[in-house]
N, C-alpha and C positions, 0 to 999 in steps of 0.2 A: 504493500500499499504506499503511495505517495502522498506526503502532506506538505509539499513545498510547491511553491509557484515556479521556481527555477528549473525543477526538472520532473515534470509531470509524467506519469507512465503514459503508454500508448496503448489504451484498450482496444481489443480487436474482437468485440463480442459479435460483429456482422460477419465473421469468417475471413477477414482480409478483403472483402468487398469494398468497393468505392463508395464512400458515405454519399448519402443524398445531400447533406449540408454540412460544411466543415469550417470552422475558425482557425485559423493559424497565428498565434501570437498577436492576436487582435487588441489594439487599444483605442481609447477615445478620450479626447481631451477638449475642454471648452475654455480656450484661452490657456491661463495657467494653471486651471483646475483639471486634474487628471482623474477621469469617472472610472476608466477601465485600463488595465495593463498587462499584456502578456496572456492573455485568454487564449486556451486552446479547448476546442470542443467539437465533436463530432457525433452525428446521429445517422445510422443506416436504416435501410427498409426493414420493417418488423422489429424495431427495438425502441426503447425508451430511453432518453437521457436526462436524468433528473438534475436540475441545475438549483441548488439550494443557497440560502443566504437569508440573513435578516435585513431589515429596513436598512437602507443606505449601502447594501454590499455592492450594488452595481447590476441587480437584475433588470431594472427597469431600462437602463442604457443598453444592455444586452438584447433585449427584446427589440428595442427600437432598431438597432443595427440589423438583426436577421430579418425584421418585418419591412425594412426598406424606408423606413422614418428617418434615420440618420446614417451616414456614411462613417465607417471607421477612419480614424486619422493614422493608424499604423496596422500593419499586418494584413492578411488575406482572407476573404471570404470566398468560399469555393462552392459551387453547385455541381453535382455529378462530377467531382474533380476538376472543374473549370473555375478558373478564378472569375468572379463576377462581382460587379458593383450595381447595385440596386439604385435607382434615382427616384423611387417612389414605392409606395405600398401596393400600387397596382402592378409594378414592376415585379416585385417579389411574388404576387400572385400568379403572375403569368409562368413563373417558374415553379409553380406549385408549392409556394411556401405561404401558408396561411396561419394567421394570427387570431385566437380567440382571447380576447382581452377580458379581465375580471367583471368589467360593467357590462358586457355581452352585447351593447348596442342594439336592443330590442326595443319595439314600441309596445309597451305593456298592455295597452288597450287594443291592439290588433290581435287577430286569431293567429294560432300557430302557423299555420300555412302560409299566412300573409308573411309573417315574420322570417319564415323559410326562404321566401324568394324576394325578399326586400330589396329592391333596387335592381333585380334581374328577373322581373316578372314575364311569365310566358303570356304570350297575346295569340289571340285566334287571327287566322288569315282572313283577309277581307278589307273593304274600305275603312271600316272603324277601329280595326286592329283592338277590339275590346279584350279585357283580361279573361283568359283561359281559367276560370276558376276550378273547374272540373279536373283539369289536367294538374293543376298546382296541387289541389287536395290529395289526388290520388299518388302522385309523386312523393309528396311530403309522408303520407302514410307508408309507401314502399320503402323510403329510404330508412325512416326510423325503425320499420320492422327489420331491415337488413342488420342492424345493430342491435336488435334485440331491445328496442324501446316500442312500448306498446301503450300509446295514448289512448284514453277512452274516447276523446273528442278533439280533432284537430281544428275544430271551429271554435274552441274556447279561446278566450284572451290569454295571450302567453304569460301575462302577469298573474294569472291564477294557478301556474304551475308552481311547483316546488323549487328551489335553487337548483337542486341536483338535475331535475328535469330540464330547466332552462339550459343549463350548461351542455346537457347531451344533444339538445336541439340545435344549440350554435355549433357544437363540433360536427354534428351530421351535416348540417348545411355548409361548412367550410369543405367537407369531403365531396359533397354533391358538385360543388364548383370548382373541383380539379385540384385540390390540395393532395399533395403527396407527403408533405411535412406539415404536421401541426404544432403550433407553438402555443402553449396552454399557459395562461398567466394567472398563477393562483387559483386553479379551478375549483379547489375544494376548500378555500378561505371562507369563512363565516357560515360553513354548512355543518349540519349535525352529522353524528355517526352514520346513520341509515343513508342520508344523501350523499355524503362523501363516498361511501361504498358504491353507491350508483355511478358516480363519475368515474371511480377507480375500475369498476368492472368495464365501463365503457372505453377507457383507455386501453385496457387488456384487449377488448374486442378490436380496436382500431390497429394495435399492434400485431395481432393475429392475422389481419386481413393485409398485412405488409406495409401499413404506413409507418413513416418515422414521426416520434413524438417527442418534443422537447417539453418536459414537465416542470415548470417554474413553481417553486413552492419554498415555504419555509418550514415544512413539516416532515423531519426525516422519516417518520413512521409511513406516511402516505407514499413518499419516494421510494422506499424500500419495499413496499408491497408491489409496485410495478416496474421498477427501474432496472435497467440491465446495465448501466453504468452512471457514474455519479461525479458531478462537478460542484465544488463548494467555492463560493466567492465571499471574500471578506475585505470590506473597504475597497473594492475595485479590484483586488488582485484574487488570482486563483490559488487557493490553498489545499485543494484536493482534486485528484483526478484518478478515479479507480473503477473497477468493474464489481458487479454484484458479488462475484466469487472471492474478491480480495477484501472484502470488508463485512463484518457483521452489523447488525442494526445498532447494537450498543456502541461500537466503535464511530458508526456514522453520527449517532446522537451526541456522542461525546464531542466530536470534531465540531458538529454544528453549535454546539453550546459553548465552545471555546477551548476545549482539548485541554493541553498542558497548562494554559493561561489560568482556566477555571481552578485546576488542581492547586496551581501556586497560590491563587486568591484565596482558596478554601483553607490552606495551612496557615495563611497570614492572617485570617480572621479568628482561627483557633489559638493563636498564641496567647 
């Protein structure tokens, strides 16, 4: 297990295949402020990369780079092994990189099927090009069913669903519109045990269907349940990079909590 940013290990949980998306020594500065430095991350088809860190660790900046909102100031971003620079989120989406943010960008009073196609509505042929409601409803039901989500009524306002159900709908929507890599921003934050379990099962289902998942979280237990390898950020630096086989849940939790620094503080407080 590697616990330093200077020499992270090189997990190969995807069997040596070219990662769908990879960051090599990526850094991001805003003037004199260094937000990220020396970040190495990769996610392959059919695997989950857990990115852990507390508030201020650099997770939001990392998301923005992978989502095409910001460009890194150093290092490389590769898609399918080819160095790439995203000029916008649409550019990232064209490459199959989709981000599901914590706020989900849904319209609470609109029905589930309408949110599923929000901004990309299907229209009937003809002069007036009216919305094809039947096709959108049927597609929504079908796509949700593929991933094991059985909603009683896709005509219900999406705001009436539980937090876990809304997360699953947002992920299924990203898959429908061409995502190969899902970047999930704290999908289990503020959810109870049952709803978190629903989202984690959905992440596993996406992985089993061959999607690559970047699971951003501050919860090591959730990350360990579905992750294939883990990257830990601390104040914009990479503290840990290891595979599932190389670390236990207790070790991951300890590193997340501060590792040796926490033990040192505990000894000092007991003096």
